[in-house]
PDB file of N, CA, C and O in Angstrom, chain B, residues numbered from 101:
ATOM      1  N   MET B 101      88.291  69.646 113.700  1.00  0.00           N
ATOM      2  CA  MET B 101      87.951  71.027 113.977  1.00  0.00           C
ATOM      3  C   MET B 101      89.080  71.932 113.468  1.00  0.00           C
ATOM      4  O   MET B 101      90.254  71.670 113.732  1.00  0.00           O
ATOM      5  N   ALA B 102      88.735  72.962 112.763  1.00  0.00           N
ATOM      6  CA  ALA B 102      89.722  73.903 112.234  1.00  0.00           C
ATOM      7  C   ALA B 102      90.314  74.732 113.362  1.00  0.00           C
ATOM      8  O   ALA B 102      89.652  75.034 114.355  1.00  0.00           O
ATOM      9  N   ARG B 103      91.558  75.085 113.183  1.00  0.00           N
ATOM     10  CA  ARG B 103      92.198  75.934 114.177  1.00  0.00           C
ATOM     11  C   ARG B 103      92.785  77.148 113.476  1.00  0.00           C
ATOM     12  O   ARG B 103      93.062  77.110 112.278  1.00  0.00           O
ATOM     13  N   ARG B 104      92.966  78.192 114.205  1.00  0.00           N
ATOM     14  CA  ARG B 104      93.520  79.420 113.661  1.00  0.00           C
ATOM     15  C   ARG B 104      95.022  79.428 113.894  1.00  0.00           C
ATOM     16  O   ARG B 104      95.484  79.238 115.019  1.00  0.00           O
ATOM     17  N   VAL B 105      95.776  79.646 112.836  1.00  0.00           N
ATOM     18  CA  VAL B 105      97.227  79.738 112.943  1.00  0.00           C
ATOM     19  C   VAL B 105      97.564  81.164 113.330  1.00  0.00           C
ATOM     20  O   VAL B 105      97.116  82.112 112.686  1.00  0.00           O
ATOM     21  N   ARG B 106      98.356  81.315 114.383  1.00  0.00           N
ATOM     22  CA  ARG B 106      98.668  82.659 114.864  1.00  0.00           C
ATOM     23  C   ARG B 106     100.176  82.872 114.870  1.00  0.00           C
ATOM     24  O   ARG B 106     100.948  81.957 115.158  1.00  0.00           O
ATOM     25  N   ASP B 107     100.570  84.067 114.555  1.00  0.00           N
ATOM     26  CA  ASP B 107     101.969  84.470 114.604  1.00  0.00           C
ATOM     27  C   ASP B 107     101.988  85.931 115.016  1.00  0.00           C
ATOM     28  O   ASP B 107     101.511  86.797 114.283  1.00  0.00           O
ATOM     29  N   ALA B 108     102.534  86.202 116.178  1.00  0.00           N
ATOM     30  CA  ALA B 108     102.523  87.568 116.713  1.00  0.00           C
ATOM     31  C   ALA B 108     103.232  88.555 115.787  1.00  0.00           C
ATOM     32  O   ALA B 108     102.863  89.729 115.756  1.00  0.00           O
ATOM     33  N   ASN B 109     104.243  88.110 115.027  1.00  0.00           N
ATOM     34  CA  ASN B 109     104.975  89.010 114.137  1.00  0.00           C
ATOM     35  C   ASN B 109     104.178  89.415 112.906  1.00  0.00           C
ATOM     36  O   ASN B 109     104.430  90.476 112.335  1.00  0.00           O
ATOM     37  N   LEU B 110     103.234  88.602 112.491  1.00  0.00           N
ATOM     38  CA  LEU B 110     102.496  88.865 111.258  1.00  0.00           C
ATOM     39  C   LEU B 110     101.028  89.194 111.482  1.00  0.00           C
ATOM     40  O   LEU B 110     100.348  89.633 110.555  1.00  0.00           O
ATOM     41  N   GLU B 111     100.537  88.993 112.675  1.00  0.00           N
ATOM     42  CA  GLU B 111      99.104  89.070 112.931  1.00  0.00           C
ATOM     43  C   GLU B 111      98.505  90.462 112.773  1.00  0.00           C
ATOM     44  O   GLU B 111      97.396  90.593 112.256  1.00  0.00           O
ATOM     45  N   SER B 112      99.197  91.487 113.198  1.00  0.00           N
ATOM     46  CA  SER B 112      98.625  92.828 113.115  1.00  0.00           C
ATOM     47  C   SER B 112      99.519  93.751 112.283  1.00  0.00           C
ATOM     48  O   SER B 112     100.716  93.508 112.132  1.00  0.00           O
ATOM     49  N   ARG B 113      98.926  94.788 111.761  1.00  0.00           N
ATOM     50  CA  ARG B 113      99.673  95.774 110.982  1.00  0.00           C
ATOM     51  C   ARG B 113     100.752  96.416 111.840  1.00  0.00           C
ATOM     52  O   ARG B 113     101.870  96.636 111.376  1.00  0.00           O
ATOM     53  N   GLU B 114     100.421  96.715 113.081  1.00  0.00           N
ATOM     54  CA  GLU B 114     101.382  97.326 114.001  1.00  0.00           C
ATOM     55  C   GLU B 114     102.591  96.414 114.222  1.00  0.00           C
ATOM     56  O   GLU B 114     103.729  96.883 114.235  1.00  0.00           O
ATOM     57  N   ALA B 115     102.349  95.125 114.395  1.00  0.00           N
ATOM     58  CA  ALA B 115     103.447  94.175 114.591  1.00  0.00           C
ATOM     59  C   ALA B 115     104.321  94.087 113.345  1.00  0.00           C
ATOM     60  O   ALA B 115     105.544  93.995 113.453  1.00  0.00           O
ATOM     61  N   ARG B 116     103.703  94.114 112.155  1.00  0.00           N
ATOM     62  CA  ARG B 116     104.477  94.039 110.916  1.00  0.00           C
ATOM     63  C   ARG B 116     105.334  95.280 110.703  1.00  0.00           C
ATOM     64  O   ARG B 116     106.402  95.188 110.097  1.00  0.00           O
ATOM     65  N   THR B 117     104.888  96.445 111.190  1.00  0.00           N
ATOM     66  CA  THR B 117     105.706  97.657 111.037  1.00  0.00           C
ATOM     67  C   THR B 117     106.977  97.578 111.876  1.00  0.00           C
ATOM     68  O   THR B 117     107.955  98.260 111.572  1.00  0.00           O
ATOM     69  N   LYS B 118     106.980  96.766 112.915  1.00  0.00           N
ATOM     70  CA  LYS B 118     108.150  96.628 113.779  1.00  0.00           C
ATOM     71  C   LYS B 118     109.182  95.651 113.238  1.00  0.00           C
ATOM     72  O   LYS B 118     110.300  95.590 113.751  1.00  0.00           O
ATOM     73  N   LEU B 119     108.828  94.886 112.212  1.00  0.00           N
ATOM     74  CA  LEU B 119     109.777  93.942 111.625  1.00  0.00           C
ATOM     75  C   LEU B 119     110.901  94.684 110.923  1.00  0.00           C
ATOM     76  O   LEU B 119     110.701  95.773 110.384  1.00  0.00           O
ATOM     77  N   LYS B 120     112.070  94.092 110.932  1.00  0.00           N
ATOM     78  CA  LYS B 120     113.219  94.654 110.237  1.00  0.00           C
ATOM     79  C   LYS B 120     113.048  94.415 108.731  1.00  0.00           C
ATOM     80  O   LYS B 120     112.685  93.313 108.320  1.00  0.00           O
ATOM     81  N   GLY B 121     113.303  95.425 107.917  1.00  0.00           N
ATOM     82  CA  GLY B 121     113.212  95.285 106.472  1.00  0.00           C
ATOM     83  C   GLY B 121     114.296  94.360 105.943  1.00  0.00           C
ATOM     84  O   GLY B 121     115.446  94.441 106.372  1.00  0.00           O
ATOM     85  N   ARG B 122     113.933  93.475 105.007  1.00  0.00           N
ATOM     86  CA  ARG B 122     114.899  92.544 104.416  1.00  0.00           C
ATOM     87  C   ARG B 122     114.347  91.995 103.113  1.00  0.00           C
ATOM     88  O   ARG B 122     113.158  92.130 102.824  1.00  0.00           O
ATOM     89  N   ASP B 123     115.224  91.370 102.324  1.00  0.00           N
ATOM     90  CA  ASP B 123     114.820  90.828 101.030  1.00  0.00           C
ATOM     91  C   ASP B 123     113.985  89.555 101.167  1.00  0.00           C
ATOM     92  O   ASP B 123     113.061  89.330 100.385  1.00  0.00           O
ATOM     93  N   LYS B 124     114.307  88.726 102.156  1.00  0.00           N
ATOM     94  CA  LYS B 124     113.598  87.462 102.336  1.00  0.00           C
ATOM     95  C   LYS B 124     112.326  87.678 103.154  1.00  0.00           C
ATOM     96  O   LYS B 124     112.321  88.474 104.093  1.00  0.00           O
ATOM     97  N   PRO B 125     111.252  86.979 102.805  1.00  0.00           N
ATOM     98  CA  PRO B 125     110.011  87.105 103.584  1.00  0.00           C
ATOM     99  C   PRO B 125     110.139  86.476 104.968  1.00  0.00           C
ATOM    100  O   PRO B 125     110.986  85.614 105.200  1.00  0.00           O
ATOM    101  N   TYR B 126     109.297  86.917 105.864  1.00  0.00           N
ATOM    102  CA  TYR B 126     109.110  86.266 107.152  1.00  0.00           C
ATOM    103  C   TYR B 126     108.058  85.192 106.911  1.00  0.00           C
ATOM    104  O   TYR B 126     106.897  85.519 106.661  1.00  0.00           O
ATOM    105  N   TRP B 127     108.436  83.921 106.979  1.00  0.00           N
ATOM    106  CA  TRP B 127     107.521  82.831 106.648  1.00  0.00           C
ATOM    107  C   TRP B 127     106.838  82.289 107.887  1.00  0.00           C
ATOM    108  O   TRP B 127     107.417  82.258 108.973  1.00  0.00           O
ATOM    109  N   ARG B 128     105.579  81.857 107.706  1.00  0.00           N
ATOM    110  CA  ARG B 128     104.792  81.217 108.755  1.00  0.00           C
ATOM    111  C   ARG B 128     104.118  79.999 108.150  1.00  0.00           C
ATOM    112  O   ARG B 128     103.411  80.114 107.149  1.00  0.00           O
ATOM    113  N   ALA B 129     104.331  78.823 108.752  1.00  0.00           N
ATOM    114  CA  ALA B 129     103.714  77.599 108.256  1.00  0.00           C
ATOM    115  C   ALA B 129     102.211  77.640 108.514  1.00  0.00           C
ATOM    116  O   ALA B 129     101.773  77.907 109.633  1.00  0.00           O
ATOM    117  N   ILE B 130     101.431  77.376 107.483  1.00  0.00           N
ATOM    118  CA  ILE B 130      99.986  77.304 107.597  1.00  0.00           C
ATOM    119  C   ILE B 130      99.580  75.845 107.811  1.00  0.00           C
ATOM    120  O   ILE B 130      98.770  75.528 108.683  1.00  0.00           O
ATOM    121  N   GLU B 131     100.155  74.984 107.008  1.00  0.00           N
ATOM    122  CA  GLU B 131     100.010  73.541 107.165  1.00  0.00           C
ATOM    123  C   GLU B 131     101.239  72.917 106.531  1.00  0.00           C
ATOM    124  O   GLU B 131     102.069  73.625 105.961  1.00  0.00           O
ATOM    125  N   ARG B 132     101.366  71.620 106.623  1.00  0.00           N
ATOM    126  CA  ARG B 132     102.560  70.967 106.095  1.00  0.00           C
ATOM    127  C   ARG B 132     102.733  71.276 104.608  1.00  0.00           C
ATOM    128  O   ARG B 132     101.861  70.966 103.797  1.00  0.00           O
ATOM    129  N   GLY B 133     103.859  71.887 104.259  1.00  0.00           N
ATOM    130  CA  GLY B 133     104.169  72.199 102.873  1.00  0.00           C
ATOM    131  C   GLY B 133     103.578  73.494 102.345  1.00  0.00           C
ATOM    132  O   GLY B 133     103.764  73.814 101.170  1.00  0.00           O
ATOM    133  N   LEU B 134     102.867  74.253 103.183  1.00  0.00           N
ATOM    134  CA  LEU B 134     102.248  75.503 102.745  1.00  0.00           C
ATOM    135  C   LEU B 134     102.601  76.607 103.731  1.00  0.00           C
ATOM    136  O   LEU B 134     102.378  76.470 104.934  1.00  0.00           O
ATOM    137  N   HIS B 135     103.156  77.712 103.214  1.00  0.00           N
ATOM    138  CA  HIS B 135     103.612  78.808 104.063  1.00  0.00           C
ATOM    139  C   HIS B 135     103.111  80.149 103.558  1.00  0.00           C
ATOM    140  O   HIS B 135     102.979  80.370 102.354  1.00  0.00           O
ATOM    141  N   LEU B 136     102.837  81.036 104.494  1.00  0.00           N
ATOM    142  CA  LEU B 136     102.464  82.409 104.194  1.00  0.00           C
ATOM    143  C   LEU B 136     103.639  83.288 104.595  1.00  0.00           C
ATOM    144  O   LEU B 136     104.200  83.128 105.679  1.00  0.00           O
ATOM    145  N   GLY B 137     104.008  84.217 103.721  1.00  0.00           N
ATOM    146  CA  GLY B 137     105.151  85.076 103.999  1.00  0.00           C
ATOM    147  C   GLY B 137     104.816  86.545 103.870  1.00  0.00           C
ATOM    148  O   GLY B 137     103.908  86.931 103.134  1.00  0.00           O
ATOM    149  N   TYR B 138     105.561  87.358 104.594  1.00  0.00           N
ATOM    150  CA  TYR B 138     105.423  88.812 104.521  1.00  0.00           C
ATOM    151  C   TYR B 138     106.807  89.391 104.290  1.00  0.00           C
ATOM    152  O   TYR B 138     107.719  89.184 105.091  1.00  0.00           O
ATOM    153  N   ARG B 139     106.958  90.120 103.190  1.00  0.00           N
ATOM    154  CA  ARG B 139     108.242  90.728 102.833  1.00  0.00           C
ATOM    155  C   ARG B 139     108.160  92.218 103.125  1.00  0.00           C
ATOM    156  O   ARG B 139     107.369  92.939 102.517  1.00  0.00           O
ATOM    157  N   LYS B 140     108.991  92.674 104.069  1.00  0.00           N
ATOM    158  CA  LYS B 140     109.030  94.095 104.408  1.00  0.00           C
ATOM    159  C   LYS B 140     110.220  94.732 103.691  1.00  0.00           C
ATOM    160  O   LYS B 140     111.343  94.247 103.827  1.00  0.00           O
ATOM    161  N   PRO B 141     110.001  95.804 102.932  1.00  0.00           N
ATOM    162  CA  PRO B 141     111.093  96.448 102.195  1.00  0.00           C
ATOM    163  C   PRO B 141     112.142  97.041 103.130  1.00  0.00           C
ATOM    164  O   PRO B 141     111.819  97.521 104.217  1.00  0.00           O
ATOM    165  N   LYS B 142     113.397  97.004 102.696  1.00  0.00           N
ATOM    166  CA  LYS B 142     114.496  97.563 103.494  1.00  0.00           C
ATOM    167  C   LYS B 142     114.341  99.059 103.696  1.00  0.00           C
ATOM    168  O   LYS B 142     114.677  99.580 104.760  1.00  0.00           O
ATOM    169  N   GLY B 143     113.841  99.749 102.695  1.00  0.00           N
ATOM    170  CA  GLY B 143     113.721 101.198 102.767  1.00  0.00           C
ATOM    171  C   GLY B 143     112.430 101.677 103.415  1.00  0.00           C
ATOM    172  O   GLY B 143     112.126 102.870 103.373  1.00  0.00           O
ATOM    173  N   GLY B 144     111.675 100.781 104.005  1.00  0.00           N
ATOM    174  CA  GLY B 144     110.392 101.158 104.587  1.00  0.00           C
ATOM    175  C   GLY B 144     109.294 101.083 103.544  1.00  0.00           C
ATOM    176  O   GLY B 144     109.540 100.676 102.408  1.00  0.00           O
ATOM    177  N   GLY B 145     108.119 101.460 103.911  1.00  0.00           N
ATOM    178  CA  GLY B 145     106.998 101.417 102.981  1.00  0.00           C
ATOM    179  C   GLY B 145     106.121 100.205 103.215  1.00  0.00           C
ATOM    180  O   GLY B 145     106.234  99.513 104.227  1.00  0.00           O
ATOM    181  N   THR B 146     105.240  99.965 102.250  1.00  0.00           N
ATOM    182  CA  THR B 146     104.268  98.893 102.360  1.00  0.00           C
ATOM    183  C   THR B 146     104.892  97.544 102.030  1.00  0.00           C
ATOM    184  O   THR B 146     105.601  97.407 101.033  1.00  0.00           O
ATOM    185  N   GLY B 147     104.629  96.563 102.860  1.00  0.00           N
ATOM    186  CA  GLY B 147     105.127  95.212 102.634  1.00  0.00           C
ATOM    187  C   GLY B 147     104.254  94.448 101.658  1.00  0.00           C
ATOM    188  O   GLY B 147     103.168  94.899 101.292  1.00  0.00           O
ATOM    189  N   LYS B 148     104.736  93.289 101.240  1.00  0.00           N
ATOM    190  CA  LYS B 148     104.029  92.445 100.283  1.00  0.00           C
ATOM    191  C   LYS B 148     103.880  91.045 100.864  1.00  0.00           C
ATOM    192  O   LYS B 148     104.740  90.564 101.602  1.00  0.00           O
ATOM    193  N   TRP B 149     102.761  90.399 100.512  1.00  0.00           N
ATOM    194  CA  TRP B 149     102.487  89.044 100.953  1.00  0.00           C
ATOM    195  C   TRP B 149     102.942  88.051  99.900  1.00  0.00           C
ATOM    196  O   TRP B 149     102.960  88.362  98.709  1.00  0.00           O
ATOM    197  N   ALA B 150     103.310  86.850 100.343  1.00  0.00           N
ATOM    198  CA  ALA B 150     103.732  85.785  99.439  1.00  0.00           C
ATOM    199  C   ALA B 150     103.245  84.449  99.987  1.00  0.00           C
ATOM    200  O   ALA B 150     102.985  84.304 101.182  1.00  0.00           O
ATOM    201  N   VAL B 151     103.129  83.486  99.093  1.00  0.00           N
ATOM    202  CA  VAL B 151     102.748  82.126  99.451  1.00  0.00           C
ATOM    203  C   VAL B 151     103.771  81.199  98.832  1.00  0.00           C
ATOM    204  O   VAL B 151     104.212  81.421  97.704  1.00  0.00           O
ATOM    205  N   ARG B 152     104.156  80.150  99.569  1.00  0.00           N
ATOM    206  CA  ARG B 152     105.030  79.148  98.972  1.00  0.00           C
ATOM    207  C   ARG B 152     104.488  77.760  99.282  1.00  0.00           C
ATOM    208  O   ARG B 152     103.917  77.510 100.344  1.00  0.00           O
ATOM    209  N   HIS B 153     104.685  76.876  98.326  1.00  0.00           N
ATOM    210  CA  HIS B 153     104.209  75.508  98.416  1.00  0.00           C
ATOM    211  C   HIS B 153     105.390  74.577  98.177  1.00  0.00           C
ATOM    212  O   HIS B 153     106.112  74.728  97.192  1.00  0.00           O
ATOM    213  N   TYR B 154     105.586  73.623  99.066  1.00  0.00           N
ATOM    214  CA  TYR B 154     106.695  72.677  98.949  1.00  0.00           C
ATOM    215  C   TYR B 154     106.390  71.646  97.878  1.00  0.00           C
ATOM    216  O   TYR B 154     105.351  70.988  97.924  1.00  0.00           O
ATOM    217  N   LEU B 155     107.302  71.501  96.902  1.00  0.00           N
ATOM    218  CA  LEU B 155     107.118  70.566  95.797  1.00  0.00           C
ATOM    219  C   LEU B 155     107.826  69.241  96.025  1.00  0.00           C
ATOM    220  O   LEU B 155     107.552  68.261  95.332  1.00  0.00           O
ATOM    221  N   GLY B 156     108.730  69.206  96.987  1.00  0.00           N
ATOM    222  CA  GLY B 156     109.531  68.017  97.242  1.00  0.00           C
ATOM    223  C   GLY B 156     110.962  68.232  96.787  1.00  0.00           C
ATOM    224  O   GLY B 156     111.241  69.135  95.998  1.00  0.00           O
ATOM    225  N   LYS B 157     111.868  67.401  97.285  1.00  0.00           N
ATOM    226  CA  LYS B 157     113.290  67.473  96.921  1.00  0.00           C
ATOM    227  C   LYS B 157     113.848  68.877  97.150  1.00  0.00           C
ATOM    228  O   LYS B 157     114.591  69.397  96.317  1.00  0.00           O
ATOM    229  N   GLN B 158     113.491  69.482  98.270  1.00  0.00           N
ATOM    230  CA  GLN B 158     113.955  70.819  98.672  1.00  0.00           C
ATOM    231  C   GLN B 158     113.628  71.899  97.645  1.00  0.00           C
ATOM    232  O   GLN B 158     114.410  72.829  97.449  1.00  0.00           O
ATOM    233  N   SER B 159     112.492  71.780  96.999  1.00  0.00           N
ATOM    234  CA  SER B 159     112.070  72.736  95.977  1.00  0.00           C
ATOM    235  C   SER B 159     110.721  73.345  96.364  1.00  0.00           C
ATOM    236  O   SER B 159     109.823  72.648  96.835  1.00  0.00           O
ATOM    237  N   TYR B 160     110.597  74.670  96.157  1.00  0.00           N
ATOM    238  CA  TYR B 160     109.372  75.389  96.474  1.00  0.00           C
ATOM    239  C   TYR B 160     108.856  76.136  95.251  1.00  0.00           C
ATOM    240  O   TYR B 160     109.627  76.560  94.390  1.00  0.00           O
ATOM    241  N   GLU B 161     107.547  76.285  95.194  1.00  0.00           N
ATOM    242  CA  GLU B 161     106.919  77.168  94.226  1.00  0.00           C
ATOM    243  C   GLU B 161     106.455  78.390  95.015  1.00  0.00           C
ATOM    244  O   GLU B 161     105.683  78.262  95.965  1.00  0.00           O
ATOM    245  N   VAL B 162     106.926  79.577  94.620  1.00  0.00           N
ATOM    246  CA  VAL B 162     106.603  80.799  95.353  1.00  0.00           C
ATOM    247  C   VAL B 162     105.753  81.698  94.471  1.00  0.00           C
ATOM    248  O   VAL B 162     106.058  81.914  93.298  1.00  0.00           O
ATOM    249  N   GLU B 163     104.687  82.215  95.053  1.00  0.00           N
ATOM    250  CA  GLU B 163     103.832  83.167  94.350  1.00  0.00           C
ATOM    251  C   GLU B 163     103.741  84.415  95.216  1.00  0.00           C
ATOM    252  O   GLU B 163     103.317  84.350  96.371  1.00  0.00           O
ATOM    253  N   ASP B 164     104.138  85.543  94.656  1.00  0.00           N
ATOM    254  CA  ASP B 164     104.035  86.802  95.385  1.00  0.00           C
ATOM    255  C   ASP B 164     103.663  87.917  94.427  1.00  0.00           C
ATOM    256  O   ASP B 164     103.518  87.693  93.225  1.00  0.00           O
ATOM    257  N   ASP B 165     103.512  89.098  94.955  1.00  0.00           N
ATOM    258  CA  ASP B 165     103.123  90.218  94.102  1.00  0.00           C
ATOM    259  C   ASP B 165     104.285  91.179  93.882  1.00  0.00           C
ATOM    260  O   ASP B 165     104.085  92.389  93.776  1.00  0.00           O
ATOM    261  N   ARG B 166     105.501  90.635  93.814  1.00  0.00           N
ATOM    262  CA  ARG B 166     106.659  91.459  93.450  1.00  0.00           C
ATOM    263  C   ARG B 166     106.600  91.705  91.949  1.00  0.00           C
ATOM    264  O   ARG B 166     106.524  90.766  91.156  1.00  0.00           O
ATOM    265  N   ARG B 167     106.634  92.931  91.584  1.00  0.00           N
ATOM    266  CA  ARG B 167     106.587  93.289  90.171  1.00  0.00           C
ATOM    267  C   ARG B 167     107.716  94.264  89.873  1.00  0.00           C
ATOM    268  O   ARG B 167     108.005  95.160  90.667  1.00  0.00           O
ATOM    269  N   SER B 168     108.343  94.082  88.736  1.00  0.00           N
ATOM    270  CA  SER B 168     109.436  94.982  88.354  1.00  0.00           C
ATOM    271  C   SER B 168     108.899  96.216  87.701  1.00  0.00           C
ATOM    272  O   SER B 168     109.669  97.093  87.310  1.00  0.00           O
TER     273      SER B 168
END
């Protein structure tokens, strides 16, 4: 049976606005080796979502919508 992964810090828009802005995402494990992250900018504004997948040997593949 599927279960819903919950994280009070990431679950609602209101909760995400209360997070401290930083360069590193706030990560939440979805399943073994798969994480969902939310990066809140230091200067305020809209945050960005990211996904990371564990490749092994302490290596991750990260996909996010950070654009220069």
